[in-house]
N, CA, C and O atoms as a CHARMM CRD file, in Angstrom:
* protein
*
  340
    1    1 MET  N      6.02000  -6.55400  -7.62700 PROA 1      0.00000
    2    1 MET  CA     5.03500  -6.07300  -8.88400 PROA 1      0.00000
    3    1 MET  C      4.15300  -4.81500  -8.10400 PROA 1      0.00000
    4    1 MET  O      3.63200  -3.93000  -8.78300 PROA 1      0.00000
    5    2 ILE  N      4.05900  -4.83100  -6.80500 PROA 2      0.00000
    6    2 ILE  CA     3.34400  -3.69700  -6.29700 PROA 2      0.00000
    7    2 ILE  C      3.97200  -2.18200  -6.72500 PROA 2      0.00000
    8    2 ILE  O      3.37200  -1.19400  -7.14900 PROA 2      0.00000
    9    3 ASP  N      5.35200  -2.37200  -6.45900 PROA 3      0.00000
   10    3 ASP  CA     6.08300  -1.01600  -6.69800 PROA 3      0.00000
   11    3 ASP  C      5.93600  -0.49300  -7.92000 PROA 3      0.00000
   12    3 ASP  O      6.40700   0.61600  -8.17200 PROA 3      0.00000
   13    4 ILE  N      5.30400  -1.17500  -8.78900 PROA 4      0.00000
   14    4 ILE  CA     5.30200  -0.32200 -10.12700 PROA 4      0.00000
   15    4 ILE  C      3.93200  -0.15100 -10.57700 PROA 4      0.00000
   16    4 ILE  O      3.72000   0.43800 -11.63700 PROA 4      0.00000
   17    5 LEU  N      3.05200  -0.57500  -9.92500 PROA 5      0.00000
   18    5 LEU  CA     1.57200  -0.46500 -10.33000 PROA 5      0.00000
   19    5 LEU  C      1.35800   0.96400  -9.90800 PROA 5      0.00000
   20    5 LEU  O      1.97100   1.58900  -9.04400 PROA 5      0.00000
   21    6 ALA  N      0.25400   1.40800 -10.77500 PROA 6      0.00000
   22    6 ALA  CA    -0.30500   2.98200 -10.68900 PROA 6      0.00000
   23    6 ALA  C     -1.59600   2.73300 -11.23900 PROA 6      0.00000
   24    6 ALA  O     -1.79800   1.94800 -12.16600 PROA 6      0.00000
   25    7 CYS  N     -2.71700   3.60200 -10.49500 PROA 7      0.00000
   26    7 CYS  CA    -4.15300   4.06600 -10.72100 PROA 7      0.00000
   27    7 CYS  C     -4.13500   4.38900 -12.10000 PROA 7      0.00000
   28    7 CYS  O     -3.57100   5.41000 -12.49200 PROA 7      0.00000
   29    8 PRO  N     -4.79100   3.48500 -12.98400 PROA 8      0.00000
   30    8 PRO  CA    -5.16000   3.90800 -14.19800 PROA 8      0.00000
   31    8 PRO  C     -5.80600   5.28500 -14.59600 PROA 8      0.00000
   32    8 PRO  O     -5.52500   5.91600 -15.61500 PROA 8      0.00000
   33    9 ILE  N     -6.59700   5.60300 -13.75900 PROA 9      0.00000
   34    9 ILE  CA    -7.25500   6.76800 -13.80300 PROA 9      0.00000
   35    9 ILE  C     -6.60900   8.03800 -13.55700 PROA 9      0.00000
   36    9 ILE  O     -6.79300   9.01900 -14.27700 PROA 9      0.00000
   37   10 ASP  N     -5.85700   8.02500 -12.54900 PROA 10     0.00000
   38   10 ASP  CA    -4.93000   9.25000 -12.40600 PROA 10     0.00000
   39   10 ASP  C     -3.57700   8.80600 -11.99000 PROA 10     0.00000
   40   10 ASP  O     -3.09900   9.52500 -11.11200 PROA 10     0.00000
   41   11 LYS  N     -2.99300   8.03900 -12.29200 PROA 11     0.00000
   42   11 LYS  CA    -1.63500   7.71200 -12.41800 PROA 11     0.00000
   43   11 LYS  C     -1.00100   7.66500 -10.90100 PROA 11     0.00000
   44   11 LYS  O      0.20600   7.75100 -10.67400 PROA 11     0.00000
   45   12 ASN  N     -1.87500   7.53600 -10.04600 PROA 12     0.00000
   46   12 ASN  CA    -1.38300   7.73600  -8.64100 PROA 12     0.00000
   47   12 ASN  C     -0.42800   6.54500  -8.14900 PROA 12     0.00000
   48   12 ASN  O     -0.82900   5.39500  -8.32900 PROA 12     0.00000
   49   13 HSD  N      0.63000   6.72600  -7.62800 PROA 13     0.00000
   50   13 HSD  CA     1.64400   5.55000  -7.09200 PROA 13     0.00000
   51   13 HSD  C      2.07700   6.00600  -5.56900 PROA 13     0.00000
   52   13 HSD  O      2.13300   7.17700  -5.19500 PROA 13     0.00000
   53   14 PRO  N      2.31900   5.05600  -4.90700 PROA 14     0.00000
   54   14 PRO  CA     1.68900   3.72700  -4.88300 PROA 14     0.00000
   55   14 PRO  C      0.46000   3.45200  -4.24100 PROA 14     0.00000
   56   14 PRO  O      0.03500   4.11700  -3.29600 PROA 14     0.00000
   57   15 LEU  N     -0.18600   2.36100  -4.80400 PROA 15     0.00000
   58   15 LEU  CA    -1.09800   2.06800  -4.23000 PROA 15     0.00000
   59   15 LEU  C     -1.20800   1.36500  -2.95800 PROA 15     0.00000
   60   15 LEU  O     -0.23400   0.69200  -2.62000 PROA 15     0.00000
   61   16 GLU  N     -2.02700   1.39700  -2.34500 PROA 16     0.00000
   62   16 GLU  CA    -2.14100   0.43900  -0.71500 PROA 16     0.00000
   63   16 GLU  C     -2.66900  -0.58600  -1.55600 PROA 16     0.00000
   64   16 GLU  O     -3.23400  -0.50600  -2.64700 PROA 16     0.00000
   65   17 LEU  N     -2.32400  -1.74100  -0.71100 PROA 17     0.00000
   66   17 LEU  CA    -2.25000  -3.06300  -0.91500 PROA 17     0.00000
   67   17 LEU  C     -3.09100  -3.71000   0.38200 PROA 17     0.00000
   68   17 LEU  O     -2.75100  -3.26600   1.47900 PROA 17     0.00000
   69   18 PHE  N     -4.12900  -4.69200   0.36600 PROA 18     0.00000
   70   18 PHE  CA    -5.05900  -5.06200   1.46500 PROA 18     0.00000
   71   18 PHE  C     -5.40300  -6.80100   0.72700 PROA 18     0.00000
   72   18 PHE  O     -5.96600  -7.08700  -0.33000 PROA 18     0.00000
   73   19 GLU  N     -4.89400  -7.55300   1.62100 PROA 19     0.00000
   74   19 GLU  CA    -5.04000  -9.01600   1.51300 PROA 19     0.00000
   75   19 GLU  C     -6.05600  -9.46000   1.94400 PROA 19     0.00000
   76   19 GLU  O     -6.42500  -8.94000   2.99700 PROA 19     0.00000
   77   20 SER  N     -6.82200 -10.42200   1.44400 PROA 20     0.00000
   78   20 SER  CA    -8.07900 -11.31800   1.96800 PROA 20     0.00000
   79   20 SER  C     -7.66300 -12.66600   2.11600 PROA 20     0.00000
   80   20 SER  O     -8.18300 -13.26400   3.05800 PROA 20     0.00000
   81   21 LYS  N     -6.84100 -13.29800   1.40700 PROA 21     0.00000
   82   21 LYS  CA    -6.22300 -14.84200   1.15500 PROA 21     0.00000
   83   21 LYS  C     -4.98400 -14.57200   0.64400 PROA 21     0.00000
   84   21 LYS  O     -4.75800 -13.80800  -0.29400 PROA 21     0.00000
   85   22 ALA  N     -3.94900 -15.38700   1.44800 PROA 22     0.00000
   86   22 ALA  CA    -2.77000 -15.48100   0.75100 PROA 22     0.00000
   87   22 ALA  C     -2.09900 -16.77600   0.86700 PROA 22     0.00000
   88   22 ALA  O     -2.51800 -17.46800   1.79500 PROA 22     0.00000
   89   23 LYS  N     -1.30700 -17.19700   0.26700 PROA 23     0.00000
   90   23 LYS  CA    -0.59100 -18.42600   0.43500 PROA 23     0.00000
   91   23 LYS  C      0.95600 -18.10400   0.40500 PROA 23     0.00000
   92   23 LYS  O      1.42000 -17.50300  -0.56500 PROA 23     0.00000
   93   24 GLU  N      1.70100 -18.47100   1.38400 PROA 24     0.00000
   94   24 GLU  CA     3.26000 -18.28100   0.94300 PROA 24     0.00000
   95   24 GLU  C      3.55000 -17.07400   0.54600 PROA 24     0.00000
   96   24 GLU  O      4.18400 -16.95100  -0.50100 PROA 24     0.00000
   97   25 ASP  N      3.14800 -15.90900   1.29700 PROA 25     0.00000
   98   25 ASP  CA     3.63100 -14.66000   0.57100 PROA 25     0.00000
   99   25 ASP  C      3.12200 -14.15300  -0.75000 PROA 25     0.00000
  100   25 ASP  O      3.68400 -13.20200  -1.29400 PROA 25     0.00000
  101   26 ILE  N      2.24600 -14.65700  -1.20400 PROA 26     0.00000
  102   26 ILE  CA     1.49500 -14.79000  -2.32600 PROA 26     0.00000
  103   26 ILE  C     -0.00900 -14.23700  -2.35000 PROA 26     0.00000
  104   26 ILE  O     -0.92000 -14.99600  -2.01900 PROA 26     0.00000
  105   27 ILE  N     -0.22500 -13.15200  -2.67100 PROA 27     0.00000
  106   27 ILE  CA    -1.83000 -12.61000  -2.19800 PROA 27     0.00000
  107   27 ILE  C     -2.74400 -13.18600  -3.60800 PROA 27     0.00000
  108   27 ILE  O     -2.66600 -12.76500  -4.76300 PROA 27     0.00000
  109   28 SER  N     -3.43400 -14.05700  -3.17500 PROA 28     0.00000
  110   28 SER  CA    -4.59100 -14.98900  -3.99500 PROA 28     0.00000
  111   28 SER  C     -5.62600 -14.15600  -4.10900 PROA 28     0.00000
  112   28 SER  O     -6.12400 -14.12700  -5.23500 PROA 28     0.00000
  113   29 GLU  N     -6.20900 -13.32400  -3.12600 PROA 29     0.00000
  114   29 GLU  CA    -7.20800 -12.48900  -3.36900 PROA 29     0.00000
  115   29 GLU  C     -7.15900 -11.24200  -2.09600 PROA 29     0.00000
  116   29 GLU  O     -6.91300 -11.33300  -0.89400 PROA 29     0.00000
  117   30 GLY  N     -7.48600 -10.15500  -2.90700 PROA 30     0.00000
  118   30 GLY  CA    -7.19300  -8.71200  -1.93000 PROA 30     0.00000
  119   30 GLY  C     -7.66600  -7.68200  -2.97400 PROA 30     0.00000
  120   30 GLY  O     -8.42500  -7.92500  -3.91200 PROA 30     0.00000
  121   31 ALA  N     -7.12300  -6.53500  -2.68200 PROA 31     0.00000
  122   31 ALA  CA    -7.60600  -5.40300  -3.35200 PROA 31     0.00000
  123   31 ALA  C     -6.27400  -4.37000  -3.42800 PROA 31     0.00000
  124   31 ALA  O     -5.44200  -4.46600  -2.52500 PROA 31     0.00000
  125   32 LEU  N     -6.10500  -3.55500  -4.31500 PROA 32     0.00000
  126   32 LEU  CA    -5.65100  -2.38300  -4.44000 PROA 32     0.00000
  127   32 LEU  C     -6.44900  -1.15900  -4.36100 PROA 32     0.00000
  128   32 LEU  O     -7.50100  -1.10000  -4.99800 PROA 32     0.00000
  129   33 PHE  N     -5.98400   0.00500  -3.51100 PROA 33     0.00000
  130   33 PHE  CA    -6.63300   0.94400  -3.24800 PROA 33     0.00000
  131   33 PHE  C     -5.86900   2.11100  -3.77600 PROA 33     0.00000
  132   33 PHE  O     -4.64600   2.04600  -3.65300 PROA 33     0.00000
  133   34 CYS  N     -6.39600   3.19900  -4.35900 PROA 34     0.00000
  134   34 CYS  CA    -5.83300   4.26400  -4.88400 PROA 34     0.00000
  135   34 CYS  C     -6.39900   5.43800  -3.55200 PROA 34     0.00000
  136   34 CYS  O     -7.58300   5.67300  -3.30900 PROA 34     0.00000
  137   35 THR  N     -5.34100   5.97800  -2.91200 PROA 35     0.00000
  138   35 THR  CA    -5.67800   7.01800  -2.06100 PROA 35     0.00000
  139   35 THR  C     -6.28100   8.40700  -2.55200 PROA 35     0.00000
  140   35 THR  O     -7.10000   9.09400  -1.94200 PROA 35     0.00000
  141   36 LYS  N     -5.70800   8.66600  -3.76300 PROA 36     0.00000
  142   36 LYS  CA    -6.03600   9.85600  -4.45400 PROA 36     0.00000
  143   36 LYS  C     -7.37800   9.91900  -5.16300 PROA 36     0.00000
  144   36 LYS  O     -7.86600  11.04600  -5.07400 PROA 36     0.00000
  145   37 CYS  N     -8.19300   8.97500  -5.90000 PROA 37     0.00000
  146   37 CYS  CA    -9.13100   8.80500  -6.16700 PROA 37     0.00000
  147   37 CYS  C    -10.42100   8.15100  -5.60400 PROA 37     0.00000
  148   37 CYS  O    -11.61700   8.22600  -5.88800 PROA 37     0.00000
  149   38 SER  N     -9.71000   7.50400  -4.72100 PROA 38     0.00000
  150   38 SER  CA   -10.50300   6.43400  -3.93000 PROA 38     0.00000
  151   38 SER  C    -11.27800   5.11300  -4.59000 PROA 38     0.00000
  152   38 SER  O    -12.28500   4.57000  -4.13500 PROA 38     0.00000
  153   39 ARG  N    -10.62500   4.79200  -5.63800 PROA 39     0.00000
  154   39 ARG  CA   -11.10300   3.71300  -6.32400 PROA 39     0.00000
  155   39 ARG  C    -10.27700   2.23200  -5.99800 PROA 39     0.00000
  156   39 ARG  O     -9.04800   2.16000  -5.95800 PROA 39     0.00000
  157   40 PHE  N    -11.07400   1.23400  -5.80500 PROA 40     0.00000
  158   40 PHE  CA   -10.19000  -0.13800  -5.50200 PROA 40     0.00000
  159   40 PHE  C    -10.44500  -0.77900  -6.63500 PROA 40     0.00000
  160   40 PHE  O    -11.44500  -0.57800  -7.32500 PROA 40     0.00000
  161   41 TYR  N     -9.24500  -1.85800  -6.96500 PROA 41     0.00000
  162   41 TYR  CA    -9.13000  -2.95700  -8.00000 PROA 41     0.00000
  163   41 TYR  C     -9.08100  -4.06800  -7.26400 PROA 41     0.00000
  164   41 TYR  O     -8.08400  -4.31200  -6.58400 PROA 41     0.00000
  165   42 PRO  N    -10.10500  -4.85600  -7.30100 PROA 42     0.00000
  166   42 PRO  CA    -9.79400  -6.42800  -6.72200 PROA 42     0.00000
  167   42 PRO  C     -8.33300  -7.28300  -7.46500 PROA 42     0.00000
  168   42 PRO  O     -7.83600  -7.20000  -8.58800 PROA 42     0.00000
  169   43 ILE  N     -8.00700  -8.01400  -6.37100 PROA 43     0.00000
  170   43 ILE  CA    -6.94600  -9.15300  -6.92300 PROA 43     0.00000
  171   43 ILE  C     -7.96200 -10.29600  -6.82700 PROA 43     0.00000
  172   43 ILE  O     -8.79000 -10.58100  -5.96200 PROA 43     0.00000
  173   44 ILE  N     -7.66700 -10.79500  -7.86500 PROA 44     0.00000
  174   44 ILE  CA    -8.52100 -12.42400  -7.95800 PROA 44     0.00000
  175   44 ILE  C     -7.56300 -13.38300  -8.74800 PROA 44     0.00000
  176   44 ILE  O     -7.17400 -13.27000  -9.91100 PROA 44     0.00000
  177   45 GLU  N     -7.26100 -14.42900  -7.75300 PROA 45     0.00000
  178   45 GLU  CA    -6.54800 -15.69100  -8.29900 PROA 45     0.00000
  179   45 GLU  C     -5.08800 -14.72200  -8.89700 PROA 45     0.00000
  180   45 GLU  O     -4.62900 -14.63200 -10.03500 PROA 45     0.00000
  181   46 GLU  N     -4.73400 -14.22200  -7.86600 PROA 46     0.00000
  182   46 GLU  CA    -3.09100 -13.38400  -7.79100 PROA 46     0.00000
  183   46 GLU  C     -3.39800 -12.42500  -8.93700 PROA 46     0.00000
  184   46 GLU  O     -2.39500 -11.72600  -9.08600 PROA 46     0.00000
  185   47 ILE  N     -4.15700 -12.15200  -9.63800 PROA 47     0.00000
  186   47 ILE  CA    -4.02800 -11.09600 -10.79300 PROA 47     0.00000
  187   47 ILE  C     -5.08600  -9.92100 -10.44500 PROA 47     0.00000
  188   47 ILE  O     -6.30100 -10.02100 -10.27300 PROA 47     0.00000
  189   48 PRO  N     -4.17500  -8.66700 -10.38800 PROA 48     0.00000
  190   48 PRO  CA    -5.09500  -7.56800 -10.16800 PROA 48     0.00000
  191   48 PRO  C     -5.78000  -7.02200 -11.29900 PROA 48     0.00000
  192   48 PRO  O     -5.20200  -6.72000 -12.34300 PROA 48     0.00000
  193   49 ILE  N     -7.14400  -6.87800 -11.07800 PROA 49     0.00000
  194   49 ILE  CA    -7.70500  -6.13000 -12.28900 PROA 49     0.00000
  195   49 ILE  C     -7.86100  -4.89600 -12.40900 PROA 49     0.00000
  196   49 ILE  O     -8.80800  -4.52100 -11.71800 PROA 49     0.00000
  197   50 MET  N     -7.33100  -4.01600 -13.01200 PROA 50     0.00000
  198   50 MET  CA    -6.98100  -2.62100 -13.00800 PROA 50     0.00000
  199   50 MET  C     -7.38300  -2.24600 -14.22300 PROA 50     0.00000
  200   50 MET  O     -6.57000  -1.91200 -15.08600 PROA 50     0.00000
  201   51 LEU  N     -9.06400  -2.26400 -14.48000 PROA 51     0.00000
  202   51 LEU  CA    -9.48000  -1.59400 -15.39200 PROA 51     0.00000
  203   51 LEU  C    -10.33400  -0.19700 -15.36200 PROA 51     0.00000
  204   51 LEU  O    -11.09600   0.09300 -14.43900 PROA 51     0.00000
  205   52 PRO  N    -10.07500   0.69000 -16.59700 PROA 52     0.00000
  206   52 PRO  CA   -11.03400   1.55900 -16.39300 PROA 52     0.00000
  207   52 PRO  C    -12.67600   1.69700 -16.03800 PROA 52     0.00000
  208   52 PRO  O    -13.42600   0.97600 -16.69600 PROA 52     0.00000
  209   53 ASP  N    -13.17800   2.45300 -15.18100 PROA 53     0.00000
  210   53 ASP  CA   -14.52900   1.97500 -14.95600 PROA 53     0.00000
  211   53 ASP  C    -15.47500   1.76100 -16.03300 PROA 53     0.00000
  212   53 ASP  O    -16.52200   1.20600 -15.69800 PROA 53     0.00000
  213   54 GLU  N    -15.34700   2.06300 -17.19900 PROA 54     0.00000
  214   54 GLU  CA   -16.55300   1.70000 -18.06400 PROA 54     0.00000
  215   54 GLU  C    -16.14900   0.33000 -18.48300 PROA 54     0.00000
  216   54 GLU  O    -16.95200  -0.22400 -19.23400 PROA 54     0.00000
  217   55 LEU  N    -15.00800  -0.38100 -18.13900 PROA 55     0.00000
  218   55 LEU  CA   -14.72400  -1.70400 -18.47800 PROA 55     0.00000
  219   55 LEU  C    -14.87100  -2.53300 -17.78100 PROA 55     0.00000
  220   55 LEU  O    -14.72500  -3.72000 -18.07200 PROA 55     0.00000
  221   56 ARG  N    -15.23800  -2.03200 -16.55100 PROA 56     0.00000
  222   56 ARG  CA   -15.41100  -3.14500 -15.09100 PROA 56     0.00000
  223   56 ARG  C    -16.85600  -3.83000 -15.31700 PROA 56     0.00000
  224   56 ARG  O    -17.73100  -3.44700 -16.09400 PROA 56     0.00000
  225   57 ASP  N    -16.88800  -5.02500 -14.37500 PROA 57     0.00000
  226   57 ASP  CA   -18.09600  -5.76400 -14.60900 PROA 57     0.00000
  227   57 ASP  C    -18.68200  -5.54300 -12.95100 PROA 57     0.00000
  228   57 ASP  O    -18.29800  -6.19300 -11.97900 PROA 57     0.00000
  229   58 LYS  N    -19.68200  -4.47400 -12.95100 PROA 58     0.00000
  230   58 LYS  CA   -20.15400  -4.46300 -11.51700 PROA 58     0.00000
  231   58 LYS  C    -20.70400  -5.52000 -10.79600 PROA 58     0.00000
  232   58 LYS  O    -20.53900  -5.64700  -9.58300 PROA 58     0.00000
  233   59 LYS  N    -21.38500  -6.32700 -11.52800 PROA 59     0.00000
  234   59 LYS  CA   -21.91000  -7.68900 -10.92200 PROA 59     0.00000
  235   59 LYS  C    -20.82900  -8.48400 -10.35300 PROA 59     0.00000
  236   59 LYS  O    -20.79100  -8.82100  -9.17000 PROA 59     0.00000
  237   60 HSD  N    -20.01600  -8.75200 -11.16600 PROA 60     0.00000
  238   60 HSD  CA   -18.76900  -9.40300 -10.67100 PROA 60     0.00000
  239   60 HSD  C    -18.17400  -8.93900  -9.35800 PROA 60     0.00000
  240   60 HSD  O    -18.02300  -9.66400  -8.37400 PROA 60     0.00000
  241   61 GLU  N    -17.80600  -7.48100  -9.45300 PROA 61     0.00000
  242   61 GLU  CA   -17.13700  -6.84800  -8.58100 PROA 61     0.00000
  243   61 GLU  C    -17.96800  -6.39800  -6.96600 PROA 61     0.00000
  244   61 GLU  O    -17.31200  -6.17600  -5.94800 PROA 61     0.00000
  245   62 MET  N    -19.13500  -6.34700  -7.00800 PROA 62     0.00000
  246   62 MET  CA   -20.31200  -6.34600  -6.08600 PROA 62     0.00000
  247   62 MET  C    -20.04600  -7.78600  -5.40900 PROA 62     0.00000
  248   62 MET  O    -19.68600  -7.71200  -4.23400 PROA 62     0.00000
  249   63 GLU  N    -20.10600  -8.45400  -5.68700 PROA 63     0.00000
  250   63 GLU  CA   -20.12400 -10.06200  -5.71400 PROA 63     0.00000
  251   63 GLU  C    -18.42900 -10.20100  -4.79400 PROA 63     0.00000
  252   63 GLU  O    -18.51100 -10.72200  -3.68200 PROA 63     0.00000
  253   64 PHE  N    -17.34200  -9.85800  -5.14900 PROA 64     0.00000
  254   64 PHE  CA   -16.24100  -9.86400  -4.77900 PROA 64     0.00000
  255   64 PHE  C    -16.29000  -8.94800  -3.16400 PROA 64     0.00000
  256   64 PHE  O    -16.06100  -9.33600  -2.01900 PROA 64     0.00000
  257   65 LEU  N    -16.62600  -7.83500  -3.61900 PROA 65     0.00000
  258   65 LEU  CA   -17.21300  -7.16500  -2.19600 PROA 65     0.00000
  259   65 LEU  C    -17.77400  -7.47800  -1.04700 PROA 65     0.00000
  260   65 LEU  O    -17.46100  -7.08800   0.07800 PROA 65     0.00000
  261   66 LYS  N    -18.98000  -8.51000  -1.50700 PROA 66     0.00000
  262   66 LYS  CA   -19.66100  -9.22800  -0.63000 PROA 66     0.00000
  263   66 LYS  C    -18.78800 -10.23000   0.40700 PROA 66     0.00000
  264   66 LYS  O    -18.65300 -10.19800   1.63000 PROA 66     0.00000
  265   67 ASN  N    -18.19300 -11.24300  -0.75100 PROA 67     0.00000
  266   67 ASN  CA   -17.48100 -12.14200  -0.28600 PROA 67     0.00000
  267   67 ASN  C    -16.02000 -11.68400   0.78200 PROA 67     0.00000
  268   67 ASN  O    -15.52800 -12.42400   1.63400 PROA 67     0.00000
  269   68 ASN  N    -15.66300 -10.61200   0.51400 PROA 68     0.00000
  270   68 ASN  CA   -14.26700 -10.03500   1.07100 PROA 68     0.00000
  271   68 ASN  C    -14.86200  -8.56200   2.14500 PROA 68     0.00000
  272   68 ASN  O    -14.22200  -7.51900   2.28200 PROA 68     0.00000
  273   69 LYS  N    -16.11300  -8.84300   2.74200 PROA 69     0.00000
  274   69 LYS  CA   -16.57600  -7.45500   3.14600 PROA 69     0.00000
  275   69 LYS  C    -15.82400  -7.36300   4.97200 PROA 69     0.00000
  276   69 LYS  O    -15.57700  -6.34500   5.61800 PROA 69     0.00000
  277   70 GLU  N    -15.63100  -8.81700   5.37800 PROA 70     0.00000
  278   70 GLU  CA   -14.86300  -9.06400   6.63500 PROA 70     0.00000
  279   70 GLU  C    -13.44800  -8.75400   6.44000 PROA 70     0.00000
  280   70 GLU  O    -12.87000  -8.03600   7.25600 PROA 70     0.00000
  281   71 ALA  N    -12.99600  -9.11700   5.67900 PROA 71     0.00000
  282   71 ALA  CA   -11.22400  -8.68800   5.04500 PROA 71     0.00000
  283   71 ALA  C    -10.97300  -7.47200   4.72900 PROA 71     0.00000
  284   71 ALA  O     -9.93300  -7.13800   5.29700 PROA 71     0.00000
  285   72 LEU  N    -11.37100  -6.69600   4.15000 PROA 72     0.00000
  286   72 LEU  CA   -10.98800  -5.44200   3.42200 PROA 72     0.00000
  287   72 LEU  C    -11.78900  -4.18500   4.51600 PROA 72     0.00000
  288   72 LEU  O    -12.72500  -4.31400   5.30500 PROA 72     0.00000
  289   73 PRO  N    -11.04600  -3.11400   4.18800 PROA 73     0.00000
  290   73 PRO  CA   -11.37400  -2.11900   5.14500 PROA 73     0.00000
  291   73 PRO  C    -12.43800  -1.29100   4.79200 PROA 73     0.00000
  292   73 PRO  O    -12.74900  -1.12800   3.61300 PROA 73     0.00000
  293   74 GLU  N    -13.11900  -0.66500   5.87400 PROA 74     0.00000
  294   74 GLU  CA   -14.07200   0.21700   5.33900 PROA 74     0.00000
  295   74 GLU  C    -14.24000   1.01700   4.24800 PROA 74     0.00000
  296   74 GLU  O    -15.32200   1.16400   3.68000 PROA 74     0.00000
  297   75 LYS  N    -13.00500   1.64900   3.86300 PROA 75     0.00000
  298   75 LYS  CA   -12.81900   2.58700   2.96400 PROA 75     0.00000
  299   75 LYS  C    -12.93100   2.23300   1.53100 PROA 75     0.00000
  300   75 LYS  O    -12.90600   3.07800   0.63600 PROA 75     0.00000
  301   76 ILE  N    -13.07700   0.73200   1.30500 PROA 76     0.00000
  302   76 ILE  CA   -13.34300  -0.05200   0.15800 PROA 76     0.00000
  303   76 ILE  C    -14.59000  -0.65800   0.05500 PROA 76     0.00000
  304   76 ILE  O    -15.14700  -0.75200  -1.03900 PROA 76     0.00000
  305   77 ILE  N    -15.23000  -1.20000   1.38300 PROA 77     0.00000
  306   77 ILE  CA   -16.35800  -1.85000   1.43300 PROA 77     0.00000
  307   77 ILE  C    -17.36100  -0.75500   1.02700 PROA 77     0.00000
  308   77 ILE  O    -18.11700  -0.87000   0.06300 PROA 77     0.00000
  309   78 SER  N    -17.29900   0.47600   1.95900 PROA 78     0.00000
  310   78 SER  CA   -18.60600   1.57100   1.91000 PROA 78     0.00000
  311   78 SER  C    -18.37600   2.48900   1.32400 PROA 78     0.00000
  312   78 SER  O    -19.32200   3.24500   1.10500 PROA 78     0.00000
  313   79 LYS  N    -17.01800   2.85200   0.79600 PROA 79     0.00000
  314   79 LYS  CA   -16.88200   4.21600   0.26500 PROA 79     0.00000
  315   79 LYS  C    -16.23900   4.11300  -0.67400 PROA 79     0.00000
  316   79 LYS  O    -16.04900   5.17300  -1.27200 PROA 79     0.00000
  317   80 GLY  N    -15.58700   2.82700  -1.27700 PROA 80     0.00000
  318   80 GLY  CA   -15.00000   2.74000  -2.78900 PROA 80     0.00000
  319   80 GLY  C    -15.62200   3.18600  -3.94900 PROA 80     0.00000
  320   80 GLY  O    -16.84600   3.31600  -3.96900 PROA 80     0.00000
  321   81 LYS  N    -14.83800   3.47000  -5.05200 PROA 81     0.00000
  322   81 LYS  CA   -15.23400   3.90000  -6.27200 PROA 81     0.00000
  323   81 LYS  C    -14.63300   2.90400  -7.34300 PROA 81     0.00000
  324   81 LYS  O    -13.46100   2.52900  -7.38600 PROA 81     0.00000
  325   82 PRO  N    -15.70900   2.53100  -8.24100 PROA 82     0.00000
  326   82 PRO  CA   -16.56900   3.24800  -8.85700 PROA 82     0.00000
  327   82 PRO  C    -18.09500   2.64800  -8.19300 PROA 82     0.00000
  328   82 PRO  O    -19.09000   3.28200  -8.54300 PROA 82     0.00000
  329   83 TRP  N    -18.26700   1.68300  -7.43400 PROA 83     0.00000
  330   83 TRP  CA   -19.35200   1.01700  -6.43200 PROA 83     0.00000
  331   83 TRP  C    -18.95400   0.88400  -5.04100 PROA 83     0.00000
  332   83 TRP  O    -17.77900   1.05400  -4.71400 PROA 83     0.00000
  333   84 HSD  N    -19.91200   0.57200  -4.15500 PROA 84     0.00000
  334   84 HSD  CA   -19.94400  -0.08000  -2.82100 PROA 84     0.00000
  335   84 HSD  C    -20.84200  -0.59400  -2.14700 PROA 84     0.00000
  336   84 HSD  O    -21.95700  -0.07900  -2.22800 PROA 84     0.00000
  337   85 LEU  N    -20.68200  -1.55800  -1.42800 PROA 85     0.00000
  338   85 LEU  CA   -21.64600  -2.02200  -0.60200 PROA 85     0.00000
  339   85 LEU  C    -22.41800  -0.87000   0.03100 PROA 85     0.00000
  340   85 LEU  O    -23.33800  -1.10000   0.81600 PROA 85     0.00000
C-alpha cells in the first residue's frame, strides 16, 4: 500500500515509512513522513491517518509523538509538521 500513498498537502510521493510496532511484517504503529513539506502522518492500529492539518487532532497526535519518541526519528519528533515535541 505504501507504493500508492502520497502526501495530501503537496502530493509528494513516495513517503518515508517508519515503524514503531510491527507484527508479522504488518506495521501496527508508526509514521509516514513527507520529505517535501516535513509533515508526518501517524499509523495507528495499522491505519495511516492522512488528514489535512485543519482536520487533525493535535491532542491525540501529541500523545502519539510522546508514546513513540524513542522509536521515531528526530525529524518527526522535534521538527515534524504540523506540530512536534
